[in-house]
All heavy atoms as a GROMACS GRO file, in nm:
protein
  573
    1MET      N    1  -0.442  -1.177   0.754
    1MET     CA    2  -0.330  -1.088   0.777
    1MET      C    3  -0.256  -1.064   0.644
    1MET      O    4  -0.226  -1.158   0.572
    1MET     CB    5  -0.236  -1.148   0.880
    1MET     CG    6  -0.115  -1.066   0.906
    1MET     SD    7  -0.019  -1.132   1.042
    1MET     CE    8  -0.010  -0.988   1.142
    2LEU      N    9  -0.231  -0.940   0.616
    2LEU     CA   10  -0.159  -0.903   0.495
    2LEU      C   11  -0.012  -0.941   0.502
    2LEU      O   12   0.046  -0.946   0.610
    2LEU     CB   13  -0.164  -0.751   0.477
    2LEU     CG   14  -0.287  -0.689   0.416
    2LEU    CD1   15  -0.281  -0.537   0.430
    2LEU    CD2   16  -0.301  -0.728   0.272
    3THR      N   17   0.044  -0.966   0.387
    3THR     CA   18   0.188  -0.990   0.377
    3THR      C   19   0.246  -0.887   0.280
    3THR      O   20   0.173  -0.821   0.204
    3THR     CB   21   0.218  -1.131   0.323
    3THR    OG1   22   0.173  -1.139   0.187
    3THR    CG2   23   0.153  -1.238   0.408
    4GLU      N   24   0.377  -0.877   0.281
    4GLU     CA   25   0.445  -0.790   0.186
    4GLU      C   26   0.409  -0.828   0.044
    4GLU      O   27   0.384  -0.742  -0.041
    4GLU     CB   28   0.596  -0.798   0.208
    4GLU     CG   29   0.676  -0.708   0.118
    4GLU     CD   30   0.824  -0.713   0.145
    4GLU    OE1   31   0.867  -0.738   0.260
    4GLU    OE2   32   0.900  -0.690   0.049
    5GLN      N   33   0.403  -0.957   0.016
    5GLN     CA   34   0.370  -1.003  -0.119
    5GLN      C   35   0.228  -0.965  -0.158
    5GLN      O   36   0.202  -0.929  -0.272
    5GLN     CB   37   0.392  -1.154  -0.133
    5GLN     CG   38   0.377  -1.202  -0.276
    5GLN     CD   39   0.474  -1.133  -0.372
    5GLN    OE1   40   0.593  -1.126  -0.347
    5GLN    NE2   41   0.422  -1.080  -0.484
    6ASN      N   42   0.133  -0.973  -0.063
    6ASN     CA   43  -0.005  -0.930  -0.093
    6ASN      C   44  -0.007  -0.786  -0.141
    6ASN      O   45  -0.075  -0.752  -0.238
    6ASN     CB   46  -0.094  -0.939   0.031
    6ASN     CG   47  -0.117  -1.077   0.084
    6ASN    OD1   48  -0.121  -1.096   0.206
    6ASN    ND2   49  -0.131  -1.175  -0.002
    7ILE      N   50   0.067  -0.700  -0.072
    7ILE     CA   51   0.069  -0.558  -0.107
    7ILE      C   52   0.136  -0.538  -0.243
    7ILE      O   53   0.089  -0.461  -0.326
    7ILE     CB   54   0.136  -0.476   0.004
    7ILE    CG1   55   0.054  -0.487   0.132
    7ILE    CG2   56   0.151  -0.330  -0.038
    7ILE    CD1   57   0.121  -0.431   0.256
    8ARG      N   58   0.244  -0.610  -0.267
    8ARG     CA   59   0.310  -0.602  -0.398
    8ARG      C   60   0.215  -0.647  -0.510
    8ARG      O   61   0.211  -0.588  -0.617
    8ARG     CB   62   0.437  -0.686  -0.401
    8ARG     CG   63   0.549  -0.626  -0.320
    8ARG     CD   64   0.677  -0.710  -0.330
    8ARG     NE   65   0.775  -0.664  -0.236
    8ARG     CZ   66   0.848  -0.554  -0.250
    8ARG    NH1   67   0.833  -0.478  -0.357
    8ARG    NH2   68   0.936  -0.519  -0.158
    9ASP      N   69   0.137  -0.750  -0.483
    9ASP     CA   70   0.040  -0.799  -0.582
    9ASP      C   71  -0.066  -0.692  -0.610
    9ASP      O   72  -0.106  -0.673  -0.725
    9ASP     CB   73  -0.027  -0.928  -0.534
    9ASP     CG   74   0.067  -1.047  -0.533
    9ASP    OD1   75   0.176  -1.040  -0.596
    9ASP    OD2   76   0.033  -1.148  -0.467
   10VAL      N   77  -0.111  -0.623  -0.505
   10VAL     CA   78  -0.210  -0.516  -0.524
   10VAL      C   79  -0.148  -0.404  -0.607
   10VAL      O   80  -0.212  -0.352  -0.699
   10VAL     CB   81  -0.260  -0.463  -0.387
   10VAL    CG1   82  -0.338  -0.333  -0.404
   10VAL    CG2   83  -0.347  -0.567  -0.318
   11ILE      N   84  -0.025  -0.367  -0.576
   11ILE     CA   85   0.042  -0.261  -0.653
   11ILE      C   86   0.052  -0.302  -0.799
   11ILE      O   87   0.019  -0.224  -0.889
   11ILE     CB   88   0.182  -0.230  -0.594
   11ILE    CG1   89   0.167  -0.166  -0.455
   11ILE    CG2   90   0.259  -0.137  -0.687
   11ILE    CD1   91   0.299  -0.155  -0.377
   12SER      N   92   0.095  -0.424  -0.823
   12SER     CA   93   0.107  -0.473  -0.962
   12SER      C   94  -0.027  -0.474  -1.034
   12SER      O   95  -0.033  -0.445  -1.154
   12SER     CB   96   0.165  -0.614  -0.964
   12SER     OG   97   0.298  -0.613  -0.919
   13GLY      N   98  -0.133  -0.506  -0.962
   13GLY     CA   99  -0.264  -0.514  -1.022
   13GLY      C  100  -0.334  -0.381  -1.041
   13GLY      O  101  -0.430  -0.372  -1.118
   14THR      N  102  -0.288  -0.278  -0.972
   14THR     CA  103  -0.358  -0.150  -0.979
   14THR      C  104  -0.280  -0.039  -1.048
   14THR      O  105  -0.340   0.058  -1.094
   14THR     CB  106  -0.398  -0.100  -0.838
   14THR    OG1  107  -0.281  -0.086  -0.758
   14THR    CG2  108  -0.496  -0.193  -0.772
   15VAL      N  109  -0.149  -0.053  -1.056
   15VAL     CA  110  -0.066   0.052  -1.115
   15VAL      C  111   0.000  -0.003  -1.242
   15VAL      O  112   0.084  -0.091  -1.235
   15VAL     CB  113   0.042   0.102  -1.017
   15VAL    CG1  114   0.122   0.214  -1.079
   15VAL    CG2  115  -0.020   0.147  -0.885
   16GLU      N  116  -0.041   0.053  -1.356
   16GLU     CA  117   0.015   0.006  -1.483
   16GLU      C  118   0.160   0.050  -1.498
   16GLU      O  119   0.199   0.158  -1.453
   16GLU     CB  120  -0.067   0.063  -1.598
   16GLU     CG  121  -0.203   0.001  -1.612
   16GLU     CD  122  -0.273   0.047  -1.737
   16GLU    OE1  123  -0.206   0.069  -1.840
   16GLU    OE2  124  -0.396   0.060  -1.732
   17ASP      N  125   0.238  -0.034  -1.562
   17ASP     CA  126   0.376  -0.002  -1.596
   17ASP      C  127   0.462   0.034  -1.475
   17ASP      O  128   0.548   0.123  -1.483
   17ASP     CB  129   0.384   0.110  -1.700
   17ASP     CG  130   0.310   0.073  -1.828
   17ASP    OD1  131   0.319  -0.045  -1.868
   17ASP    OD2  132   0.245   0.161  -1.886
   18PHE      N  133   0.438  -0.032  -1.362
   18PHE     CA  134   0.520  -0.010  -1.243
   18PHE      C  135   0.562  -0.146  -1.191
   18PHE      O  136   0.479  -0.234  -1.169
   18PHE     CB  137   0.444   0.067  -1.135
   18PHE     CG  138   0.529   0.101  -1.016
   18PHE    CD1  139   0.610   0.213  -1.018
   18PHE    CD2  140   0.529   0.020  -0.903
   18PHE    CE1  141   0.691   0.244  -0.910
   18PHE    CE2  142   0.608   0.051  -0.794
   18PHE     CZ  143   0.689   0.163  -0.797
   19ASP      N  144   0.690  -0.165  -1.171
   19ASP     CA  145   0.745  -0.291  -1.121
   19ASP      C  146   0.738  -0.289  -0.968
   19ASP      O  147   0.820  -0.223  -0.903
   19ASP     CB  148   0.889  -0.307  -1.169
   19ASP     CG  149   0.954  -0.434  -1.116
   19ASP    OD1  150   0.884  -0.520  -1.058
   19ASP    OD2  151   1.078  -0.446  -1.132
   20ALA      N  152   0.643  -0.360  -0.912
   20ALA     CA  153   0.625  -0.362  -0.767
   20ALA      C  154   0.746  -0.422  -0.696
   20ALA      O  155   0.769  -0.396  -0.579
   20ALA     CB  156   0.499  -0.439  -0.730
   21GLY      N  157   0.825  -0.501  -0.768
   21GLY     CA  158   0.946  -0.558  -0.710
   21GLY      C  159   1.058  -0.457  -0.694
   21GLY      O  160   1.155  -0.482  -0.623
   22SER      N  161   1.042  -0.342  -0.758
   22SER     CA  162   1.148  -0.240  -0.752
   22SER      C  163   1.139  -0.152  -0.628
   22SER      O  164   1.230  -0.077  -0.599
   22SER     CB  165   1.141  -0.150  -0.876
   22SER     OG  166   1.025  -0.069  -0.873
   23ILE      N  167   1.031  -0.164  -0.555
   23ILE     CA  168   1.012  -0.081  -0.437
   23ILE      C  169   1.050  -0.159  -0.311
   23ILE      O  170   1.011  -0.274  -0.295
   23ILE     CB  171   0.866  -0.030  -0.431
   23ILE    CG1  172   0.848   0.074  -0.322
   23ILE    CG2  173   0.767  -0.142  -0.414
   23ILE    CD1  174   0.714   0.144  -0.325
   24GLY      N  175   1.130  -0.097  -0.227
   24GLY     CA  176   1.168  -0.160  -0.102
   24GLY      C  177   1.056  -0.150   0.000
   24GLY      O  178   0.968  -0.064  -0.012
   25PRO      N  179   1.056  -0.236   0.100
   25PRO     CA  180   0.949  -0.236   0.199
   25PRO      C  181   0.930  -0.101   0.270
   25PRO      O  182   0.818  -0.063   0.302
   25PRO     CB  183   0.990  -0.344   0.299
   25PRO     CG  184   1.086  -0.430   0.226
   25PRO     CD  185   1.153  -0.342   0.124
   26SER      N  186   1.038  -0.028   0.291
   26SER     CA  187   1.027   0.099   0.363
   26SER      C  188   1.026   0.220   0.270
   26SER      O  189   1.017   0.334   0.316
   26SER     CB  190   1.140   0.112   0.464
   26SER     OG  191   1.265   0.115   0.397
   27ASP      N  192   1.033   0.197   0.138
   27ASP     CA  193   1.034   0.308   0.043
   27ASP      C  194   0.899   0.380   0.042
   27ASP      O  195   0.794   0.316   0.032
   27ASP     CB  196   1.063   0.258  -0.099
   27ASP     CG  197   1.204   0.210  -0.118
   27ASP    OD1  198   1.289   0.234  -0.030
   27ASP    OD2  199   1.231   0.147  -0.223
   28ASP      N  200   0.904   0.512   0.051
   28ASP     CA  201   0.784   0.594   0.040
   28ASP      C  202   0.730   0.582  -0.102
   28ASP      O  203   0.805   0.594  -0.199
   28ASP     CB  204   0.820   0.740   0.072
   28ASP     CG  205   0.701   0.831   0.069
   28ASP    OD1  206   0.658   0.867  -0.043
   28ASP    OD2  207   0.651   0.866   0.177
   29PHE      N  208   0.600   0.554  -0.114
   29PHE     CA  209   0.541   0.535  -0.246
   29PHE      C  210   0.565   0.654  -0.338
   29PHE      O  211   0.596   0.637  -0.455
   29PHE     CB  212   0.390   0.510  -0.234
   29PHE     CG  213   0.353   0.377  -0.173
   29PHE    CD1  214   0.231   0.362  -0.110
   29PHE    CD2  215   0.436   0.268  -0.180
   29PHE    CE1  216   0.194   0.240  -0.055
   29PHE    CE2  217   0.401   0.145  -0.126
   29PHE     CZ  218   0.278   0.131  -0.063
   30LEU      N  219   0.548   0.774  -0.286
   30LEU     CA  220   0.563   0.894  -0.370
   30LEU      C  221   0.707   0.908  -0.419
   30LEU      O  222   0.730   0.942  -0.535
   30LEU     CB  223   0.518   1.018  -0.294
   30LEU     CG  224   0.370   1.017  -0.250
   30LEU    CD1  225   0.338   1.142  -0.170
   30LEU    CD2  226   0.278   1.004  -0.369
   31GLU      N  227   0.804   0.881  -0.332
   31GLU     CA  228   0.944   0.890  -0.371
   31GLU      C  229   0.983   0.778  -0.468
   31GLU      O  230   1.078   0.792  -0.543
   31GLU     CB  231   1.034   0.887  -0.247
   31GLU     CG  232   1.019   1.011  -0.161
   31GLU     CD  233   1.098   1.004  -0.032
   31GLU    OE1  234   1.177   0.909  -0.013
   31GLU    OE2  235   1.079   1.094   0.051
   32ALA      N  236   0.908   0.668  -0.465
   32ALA     CA  237   0.937   0.556  -0.555
   32ALA      C  238   0.874   0.574  -0.693
   32ALA      O  239   0.893   0.490  -0.780
   32ALA     CB  240   0.887   0.426  -0.492
   33GLY      N  241   0.800   0.682  -0.711
   33GLY     CA  242   0.743   0.708  -0.842
   33GLY      C  243   0.593   0.688  -0.853
   33GLY      O  244   0.536   0.704  -0.962
   34LEU      N  245   0.529   0.653  -0.744
   34LEU     CA  246   0.383   0.642  -0.744
   34LEU      C  247   0.325   0.778  -0.706
   34LEU      O  248   0.378   0.844  -0.617
   34LEU     CB  249   0.339   0.535  -0.645
   34LEU     CG  250   0.390   0.393  -0.673
   34LEU    CD1  251   0.363   0.302  -0.555
   34LEU    CD2  252   0.326   0.339  -0.798
   35ASP      N  253   0.216   0.817  -0.772
   35ASP     CA  254   0.158   0.946  -0.736
   35ASP      C  255   0.045   0.927  -0.634
   35ASP      O  256   0.015   0.814  -0.593
   35ASP     CB  257   0.111   1.021  -0.861
   35ASP     CG  258   0.000   0.950  -0.938
   35ASP    OD1  259  -0.076   0.871  -0.878
   35ASP    OD2  260  -0.010   0.974  -1.059
   36SER      N  261  -0.015   1.037  -0.594
   36SER     CA  262  -0.117   1.030  -0.488
   36SER      C  263  -0.240   0.952  -0.533
   36SER      O  264  -0.304   0.885  -0.452
   36SER     CB  265  -0.156   1.170  -0.441
   36SER     OG  266  -0.202   1.247  -0.548
   37LEU      N  267  -0.273   0.956  -0.661
   37LEU     CA  268  -0.385   0.876  -0.711
   37LEU      C  269  -0.352   0.727  -0.705
   37LEU      O  270  -0.436   0.646  -0.666
   37LEU     CB  271  -0.421   0.917  -0.854
   37LEU     CG  272  -0.539   0.843  -0.917
   37LEU    CD1  273  -0.665   0.859  -0.834
   37LEU    CD2  274  -0.563   0.894  -1.059
   38ASP      N  275  -0.229   0.691  -0.742
   38ASP     CA  276  -0.185   0.551  -0.729
   38ASP      C  277  -0.195   0.506  -0.584
   38ASP      O  278  -0.245   0.397  -0.555
   38ASP     CB  279  -0.040   0.535  -0.775
   38ASP     CG  280  -0.020   0.558  -0.924
   38ASP    OD1  281  -0.113   0.534  -1.002
   38ASP    OD2  282   0.092   0.601  -0.959
   39HIS      N  283  -0.149   0.592  -0.492
   39HIS     CA  284  -0.152   0.561  -0.349
   39HIS      C  285  -0.295   0.535  -0.303
   39HIS      O  286  -0.324   0.435  -0.236
   39HIS     CB  287  -0.088   0.676  -0.270
   39HIS     CG  288  -0.082   0.654  -0.124
   39HIS    ND1  289  -0.104   0.755  -0.035
   39HIS    CD2  290  -0.056   0.544  -0.049
   39HIS    CE1  291  -0.092   0.710   0.088
   39HIS    NE2  292  -0.064   0.581   0.081
   40ALA      N  293  -0.387   0.624  -0.340
   40ALA     CA  294  -0.526   0.608  -0.302
   40ALA      C  295  -0.585   0.480  -0.361
   40ALA      O  296  -0.658   0.406  -0.293
   40ALA     CB  297  -0.607   0.729  -0.346
   41THR      N  298  -0.551   0.450  -0.485
   41THR     CA  299  -0.602   0.330  -0.552
   41THR      C  300  -0.550   0.204  -0.483
   41THR      O  301  -0.624   0.108  -0.465
   41THR     CB  302  -0.563   0.330  -0.701
   41THR    OG1  303  -0.613   0.450  -0.761
   41THR    CG2  304  -0.619   0.210  -0.773
   42ILE      N  305  -0.424   0.206  -0.445
   42ILE     CA  306  -0.365   0.091  -0.374
   42ILE      C  307  -0.438   0.068  -0.242
   42ILE      O  308  -0.478  -0.044  -0.210
   42ILE     CB  309  -0.214   0.114  -0.349
   42ILE    CG1  310  -0.138   0.109  -0.481
   42ILE    CG2  311  -0.158   0.013  -0.249
   42ILE    CD1  312   0.002   0.166  -0.474
   43LEU      N  313  -0.460   0.175  -0.166
   43LEU     CA  314  -0.527   0.160  -0.036
   43LEU      C  315  -0.672   0.114  -0.052
   43LEU      O  316  -0.720   0.030   0.025
   43LEU     CB  317  -0.519   0.290   0.043
   43LEU     CG  318  -0.378   0.337   0.082
   43LEU    CD1  319  -0.386   0.464   0.166
   43LEU    CD2  320  -0.301   0.229   0.155
   44LEU      N  321  -0.742   0.165  -0.153
   44LEU     CA  322  -0.879   0.120  -0.178
   44LEU      C  323  -0.882  -0.027  -0.220
   44LEU      O  324  -0.971  -0.102  -0.178
   44LEU     CB  325  -0.945   0.207  -0.285
   44LEU     CG  326  -0.986   0.347  -0.241
   44LEU    CD1  327  -1.032   0.429  -0.361
   44LEU    CD2  328  -1.094   0.341  -0.135
   45SER      N  329  -0.786  -0.067  -0.300
   45SER     CA  330  -0.780  -0.208  -0.342
   45SER      C  331  -0.751  -0.300  -0.225
   45SER      O  332  -0.808  -0.408  -0.216
   45SER     CB  333  -0.674  -0.226  -0.450
   45SER     OG  334  -0.711  -0.156  -0.567
   46ILE      N  335  -0.664  -0.256  -0.135
   46ILE     CA  336  -0.637  -0.336  -0.015
   46ILE      C  337  -0.763  -0.349   0.070
   46ILE      O  338  -0.793  -0.457   0.122
   46ILE     CB  339  -0.520  -0.273   0.065
   46ILE    CG1  340  -0.389  -0.297  -0.010
   46ILE    CG2  341  -0.514  -0.330   0.207
   46ILE    CD1  342  -0.269  -0.224   0.047
   47GLN      N  343  -0.838  -0.240   0.079
   47GLN     CA  344  -0.964  -0.245   0.154
   47GLN      C  345  -1.061  -0.344   0.090
   47GLN      O  346  -1.120  -0.427   0.159
   47GLN     CB  347  -1.028  -0.107   0.160
   47GLN     CG  348  -1.159  -0.105   0.234
   47GLN     CD  349  -1.218   0.034   0.246
   47GLN    OE1  350  -1.146   0.132   0.247
   47GLN    NE2  351  -1.349   0.042   0.253
   48GLU      N  352  -1.075  -0.337  -0.042
   48GLU     CA  353  -1.168  -0.426  -0.112
   48GLU      C  354  -1.125  -0.572  -0.106
   48GLU      O  355  -1.208  -0.661  -0.085
   48GLU     CB  356  -1.181  -0.383  -0.258
   48GLU     CG  357  -1.256  -0.254  -0.275
   48GLU     CD  358  -1.257  -0.206  -0.420
   48GLU    OE1  359  -1.208  -0.277  -0.509
   48GLU    OE2  360  -1.305  -0.093  -0.443
   49GLU      N  361  -0.996  -0.598  -0.124
   49GLU     CA  362  -0.949  -0.736  -0.130
   49GLU      C  363  -0.925  -0.799   0.006
   49GLU      O  364  -0.943  -0.920   0.022
   49GLU     CB  365  -0.819  -0.743  -0.212
   49GLU     CG  366  -0.841  -0.717  -0.360
   49GLU     CD  367  -0.715  -0.735  -0.442
   49GLU    OE1  368  -0.640  -0.832  -0.417
   49GLU    OE2  369  -0.692  -0.652  -0.532
   50TYR      N  370  -0.884  -0.719   0.105
   50TYR     CA  371  -0.844  -0.776   0.234
   50TYR      C  372  -0.921  -0.721   0.352
   50TYR      O  373  -0.899  -0.764   0.465
   50TYR     CB  374  -0.693  -0.753   0.255
   50TYR     CG  375  -0.611  -0.822   0.149
   50TYR    CD1  376  -0.561  -0.753   0.040
   50TYR    CD2  377  -0.588  -0.959   0.156
   50TYR    CE1  378  -0.489  -0.816  -0.059
   50TYR    CE2  379  -0.516  -1.024   0.058
   50TYR     CZ  380  -0.467  -0.952  -0.050
   50TYR     OH  381  -0.396  -1.017  -0.149
   51GLY      N  382  -1.011  -0.624   0.328
   51GLY     CA  383  -1.095  -0.574   0.435
   51GLY      C  384  -1.029  -0.478   0.532
   51GLY      O  385  -1.088  -0.443   0.634
   52LEU      N  386  -0.907  -0.436   0.503
   52LEU     CA  387  -0.836  -0.343   0.591
   52LEU      C  388  -0.884  -0.202   0.560
   52LEU      O  389  -0.857  -0.149   0.453
   52LEU     CB  390  -0.685  -0.352   0.574
   52LEU     CG  391  -0.602  -0.255   0.659
   52LEU    CD1  392  -0.623  -0.282   0.808
   52LEU    CD2  393  -0.455  -0.263   0.623
   53ILE      N  394  -0.954  -0.142   0.654
   53ILE     CA  395  -1.005  -0.006   0.636
   53ILE      C  396  -0.902   0.091   0.693
   53ILE      O  397  -0.864   0.082   0.810
   53ILE     CB  398  -1.141   0.011   0.705
   53ILE    CG1  399  -1.243  -0.083   0.638
   53ILE    CG2  400  -1.187   0.156   0.698
   53ILE    CD1  401  -1.374  -0.092   0.710
   54ILE      N  402  -0.857   0.182   0.609
   54ILE     CA  403  -0.758   0.281   0.649
   54ILE      C  404  -0.827   0.417   0.648
   54ILE      O  405  -0.856   0.470   0.540
   54ILE     CB  406  -0.636   0.278   0.556
   54ILE    CG1  407  -0.573   0.138   0.558
   54ILE    CG2  408  -0.535   0.385   0.596
   54ILE    CD1  409  -0.467   0.114   0.453
   55PRO      N  410  -0.856   0.471   0.766
   55PRO     CA  411  -0.925   0.601   0.771
   55PRO      C  412  -0.835   0.714   0.721
   55PRO      O  413  -0.712   0.700   0.716
   55PRO     CB  414  -0.959   0.617   0.919
   55PRO     CG  415  -0.863   0.531   0.991
   55PRO     CD  416  -0.827   0.419   0.898
   56ASP      N  417  -0.899   0.825   0.686
   56ASP     CA  418  -0.826   0.939   0.630
   56ASP      C  419  -0.710   0.983   0.719
   56ASP      O  420  -0.604   1.020   0.670
   56ASP     CB  421  -0.920   1.058   0.608
   56ASP     CG  422  -1.017   1.033   0.493
   56ASP    OD1  423  -0.994   0.939   0.415
   56ASP    OD2  424  -1.115   1.108   0.483
   57ASN      N  425  -0.729   0.978   0.851
   57ASN     CA  426  -0.623   1.026   0.941
   57ASN      C  427  -0.504   0.929   0.950
   57ASN      O  428  -0.404   0.961   1.013
   57ASN     CB  429  -0.678   1.056   1.080
   57ASN     CG  430  -0.731   0.934   1.152
   57ASN    OD1  431  -0.753   0.829   1.092
   57ASN    ND2  432  -0.753   0.947   1.280
   58ALA      N  433  -0.512   0.813   0.887
   58ALA     CA  434  -0.403   0.716   0.890
   58ALA      C  435  -0.336   0.699   0.754
   58ALA      O  436  -0.240   0.624   0.741
   58ALA     CB  437  -0.453   0.582   0.940
   59ILE      N  438  -0.384   0.770   0.653
   59ILE     CA  439  -0.331   0.754   0.517
   59ILE      C  440  -0.181   0.785   0.511
   59ILE      O  441  -0.105   0.713   0.447
   59ILE     CB  442  -0.411   0.838   0.417
   59ILE    CG1  443  -0.548   0.774   0.398
   59ILE    CG2  444  -0.338   0.850   0.283
   59ILE    CD1  445  -0.642   0.853   0.311
   60ASP      N  446  -0.139   0.892   0.579
   60ASP     CA  447   0.003   0.928   0.575
   60ASP      C  448   0.092   0.822   0.640
   60ASP      O  449   0.209   0.812   0.606
   60ASP     CB  450   0.027   1.063   0.642
   60ASP     CG  451  -0.018   1.179   0.553
   60ASP    OD1  452  -0.031   1.159   0.430
   60ASP    OD2  453  -0.041   1.288   0.607
   61ASP      N  454   0.037   0.743   0.731
   61ASP     CA  455   0.114   0.635   0.794
   61ASP      C  456   0.130   0.516   0.701
   61ASP      O  457   0.209   0.426   0.728
   61ASP     CB  458   0.045   0.589   0.923
   61ASP     CG  459   0.040   0.696   1.029
   61ASP    OD1  460   0.126   0.787   1.026
   61ASP    OD2  461  -0.051   0.691   1.114
   62CYS      N  462   0.053   0.514   0.594
   62CYS     CA  463   0.050   0.399   0.503
   62CYS      C  464   0.108   0.434   0.367
   62CYS      O  465   0.054   0.396   0.263
   62CYS     CB  466  -0.094   0.350   0.490
   62CYS     SG  467  -0.164   0.291   0.644
   63ARG      N  468   0.220   0.504   0.366
   63ARG     CA  469   0.284   0.545   0.241
   63ARG      C  470   0.396   0.450   0.199
   63ARG      O  471   0.476   0.481   0.111
   63ARG     CB  472   0.342   0.686   0.254
   63ARG     CG  473   0.237   0.792   0.261
   63ARG     CD  474   0.303   0.928   0.254
   63ARG     NE  475   0.206   1.034   0.255
   63ARG     CZ  476   0.149   1.084   0.147
   63ARG    NH1  477   0.178   1.037   0.028
   63ARG    NH2  478   0.062   1.182   0.157
   64SER      N  479   0.402   0.334   0.262
   64SER     CA  480   0.501   0.232   0.226
   64SER      C  481   0.442   0.095   0.257
   64SER      O  482   0.341   0.084   0.327
   64SER     CB  483   0.631   0.251   0.305
   64SER     OG  484   0.609   0.225   0.443
   65ILE      N  485   0.506  -0.007   0.207
   65ILE     CA  486   0.462  -0.143   0.238
   65ILE      C  487   0.470  -0.166   0.388
   65ILE      O  488   0.375  -0.216   0.449
   65ILE     CB  489   0.545  -0.245   0.159
   65ILE    CG1  490   0.518  -0.232   0.009
   65ILE    CG2  491   0.518  -0.388   0.207
   65ILE    CD1  492   0.609  -0.312  -0.082
   66GLU      N  493   0.583  -0.130   0.448
   66GLU     CA  494   0.598  -0.147   0.593
   66GLU      C  495   0.494  -0.066   0.669
   66GLU      O  496   0.443  -0.112   0.772
   66GLU     CB  497   0.738  -0.106   0.638
   66GLU     CG  498   0.843  -0.207   0.606
   66GLU     CD  499   0.982  -0.166   0.654
   66GLU    OE1  500   1.001  -0.049   0.696
   66GLU    OE2  501   1.071  -0.251   0.648
   67GLY      N  502   0.464   0.053   0.621
   67GLY     CA  503   0.364   0.136   0.687
   67GLY      C  504   0.227   0.071   0.688
   67GLY      O  505   0.156   0.076   0.790
   68ILE      N  506   0.189   0.011   0.577
   68ILE     CA  507   0.060  -0.057   0.569
   68ILE      C  508   0.058  -0.177   0.663
   68ILE      O  509  -0.039  -0.198   0.737
   68ILE     CB  510   0.029  -0.100   0.424
   68ILE    CG1  511   0.010   0.024   0.336
   68ILE    CG2  512  -0.094  -0.189   0.419
   68ILE    CD1  513   0.007  -0.005   0.187
   69LEU      N  514   0.165  -0.255   0.663
   69LEU     CA  515   0.171  -0.372   0.751
   69LEU      C  516   0.168  -0.331   0.898
   69LEU      O  517   0.101  -0.395   0.980
   69LEU     CB  518   0.296  -0.454   0.720
   69LEU     CG  519   0.300  -0.520   0.583
   69LEU    CD1  520   0.437  -0.585   0.558
   69LEU    CD2  521   0.188  -0.622   0.567
   70ALA      N  522   0.239  -0.224   0.932
   70ALA     CA  523   0.240  -0.175   1.071
   70ALA      C  524   0.102  -0.123   1.110
   70ALA      O  525   0.056  -0.148   1.223
   70ALA     CB  526   0.345  -0.065   1.088
   71TYR      N  527   0.035  -0.054   1.018
   71TYR     CA  528  -0.100  -0.006   1.049
   71TYR      C  529  -0.194  -0.124   1.074
   71TYR      O  530  -0.275  -0.121   1.167
   71TYR     CB  531  -0.156   0.082   0.936
   71TYR     CG  532  -0.295   0.123   0.968
   71TYR    CD1  533  -0.320   0.227   1.057
   71TYR    CD2  534  -0.404   0.055   0.914
   71TYR    CE1  535  -0.449   0.262   1.092
   71TYR    CE2  536  -0.533   0.089   0.949
   71TYR     CZ  537  -0.555   0.191   1.039
   71TYR     OH  538  -0.684   0.224   1.073
   72GLU      N  539  -0.184  -0.226   0.992
   72GLU     CA  540  -0.271  -0.343   1.012
   72GLU      C  541  -0.249  -0.405   1.149
   72GLU      O  542  -0.345  -0.440   1.218
   72GLU     CB  543  -0.246  -0.449   0.903
   72GLU     CG  544  -0.339  -0.568   0.920
   72GLU     CD  545  -0.304  -0.684   0.830
   72GLU    OE1  546  -0.185  -0.707   0.805
   72GLU    OE2  547  -0.398  -0.752   0.787
   73LEU      N  548  -0.123  -0.418   1.191
   73LEU     CA  549  -0.096  -0.473   1.324
   73LEU      C  550  -0.153  -0.386   1.434
   73LEU      O  551  -0.210  -0.436   1.531
   73LEU     CB  552   0.055  -0.490   1.345
   73LEU     CG  553   0.121  -0.604   1.270
   73LEU    CD1  554   0.272  -0.601   1.291
   73LEU    CD2  555   0.064  -0.738   1.316
   74LYS      N  556  -0.138  -0.255   1.418
   74LYS     CA  557  -0.188  -0.161   1.518
   74LYS      C  558  -0.341  -0.161   1.522
   74LYS      O  559  -0.399  -0.155   1.629
   74LYS     CB  560  -0.135  -0.021   1.486
   74LYS     CG  561  -0.169   0.083   1.590
   74LYS     CD  562  -0.093   0.212   1.567
   74LYS     CE  563  -0.148   0.288   1.449
   74LYS     NZ  564  -0.094   0.423   1.435
   75ALA      N  565  -0.404  -0.170   1.405
   75ALA     CA  566  -0.549  -0.167   1.397
   75ALA      C  567  -0.610  -0.298   1.446
   75ALA      O  568  -0.724  -0.301   1.492
   75ALA     CB  569  -0.595  -0.139   1.254
   76GLY      N  570  -0.530  -0.405   1.432
   76GLY     CA  571  -0.561  -0.540   1.468
   76GLY      C  572  -0.690  -0.575   1.518
   76GLY      O  573  -0.756  -0.653   1.544
   0.00000   0.00000   0.00000
């Protein structure tokens, strides 16, 4: 099961020069300064590291840390 810290670690490891601690759990990634390529890279890294597969139709639901955690619970 993913945690908020796991997602922050993925963000830190995949997005250069971005402080993952500066983003709130419900902050939209795009509004926080991450672009769509960063978003895609984060989701792919989560899939590789934690096995959570996020289909194309669920990407918009996963635009925040809370969104990713909620999707994981729903996909369960």
